[in-house]
C-alpha positions, 0 to 999 in steps of 0.5 A: 502211635495211631496211624490214620488214613494215609491216602487222602483221595480215598479219605474223601471218596469214602466220605462221599466227597469229590477230589481234585487230581491233576496229571503231570509228567514224571518230573521232580520239578512238577512234584515240587510245584504240586506239593504246594497246591491244594490238589488232593492227588497227582497222577504222574503220567507214564503212559504217553511219557517215559516209563522211568522208575528212578524219576518216579522215585525222585518225584515221590521225594519231591512231594515230601514236605517235612513241615507239613508232616510236623504241622499236620501230625500225620504221615499222610502226604498232603498230595497223594501220589499215583501213576498212570502206567504204560500198558493198556489193560489188554496187555496185562503187564502186571510187573509194571504195577509191581514196580511202581507200587514198590516205589511207594505210590498210593495207587495206579491209573490203568489205561484202556481197561475194556473187559472183566478179565482186564479189570480183574488183572488190574486189581489182582496186580495191586494185591499181595497173595493170601491163603485160600479162604482168606477174607476178600480173597478175590481178585486173587493177589498177584503182587510180588513181595518186596515192600521195603522201599514202599513201607519206608516211604509211607512211614510204616513198619513192614507189618504195618504196610502189609496191613494197609497195602490192599485195594480200597474199597474191597478192603475198607482199610486199604490205602491203594487205589485202583482207577481204570480208564474207560476209553472205548466202546467195548469198555463202555459196553462191559462197564456194568459187568466190570463194576458188578463182578470185579471188587476193588475198583475205586474210580473210573476215569473217562478217556474221552480222547480215545473214546471220541476216536473210537466213536469216529469223532476225534476230540469232538466232545460236544458231538451227541455220540461222544457226549452220550457215551460220556453221560452213559459211563457217568450213569453206570458209575453212579448206579454202582456208587463208584466215583467217575472221573472227568479228565479235562476240567477247565474254567469253562466247564467246571460248573457243569462237570460238578453239577453232572455228578463227576467226583474225580475232577482233573484240572489241567496243571498248566492252567488250573489255578482258577479252575482248581479254586472254583472246583474247590468252591463247588465241591466243598459246599 
């Protein structure tokens, strides 16, 4: 049996396409709704919502659609599940990454990653250990070994899971996406070094709410200082060929966001139908 790309978000990004991903609370009802919408992925929100691994597992089951699997003849979920975990980058709580990956998610959004060390820890947390001198050794893997549930959810044997459970684009065959959030002035200052020195980061998402707070203009996204910082983050990502994410894509700004070059679009789920349709139209051209 030939197994193609499982992570649809990675599949589009590696082809130079844009992706439409939504945030949603970690509730199975949200997963069931998202499974019928034309999103590329869903990020279950556990930073500002409850951290509940059992609820996350229920969400993953809610995304499964047997008819979709049969008709597509693929193990790849139509909507790729990820999770934003609670700890900020500086806290380096790698055990949280271990638990959500063991549940079967295809990637993690890491909030408040501001330094090279924090970024390296984020990537290392999503990788299994390997022998010294192995290809793509750094960042050194720190993930504990307990693949049974994740392999079963992905529809793979454990050896097949091991072969794919690495981070992309560091491993071209990897199916795990590490997305970091740039949410403060220190993170902006360090972002060029982060993207140059830490392989394995698949996307950078701008946390414009916290960033605007740090700049002294809370939620004033059009203020020159805030808009300038957002533009600088986007420019850095483009220079390093890393997808940059805009977290508040709405019908009033979707054309502008796409034209600016954001490749990770996050329509708000409670009012995203028209926005998602327009984003699809713009990014498929």
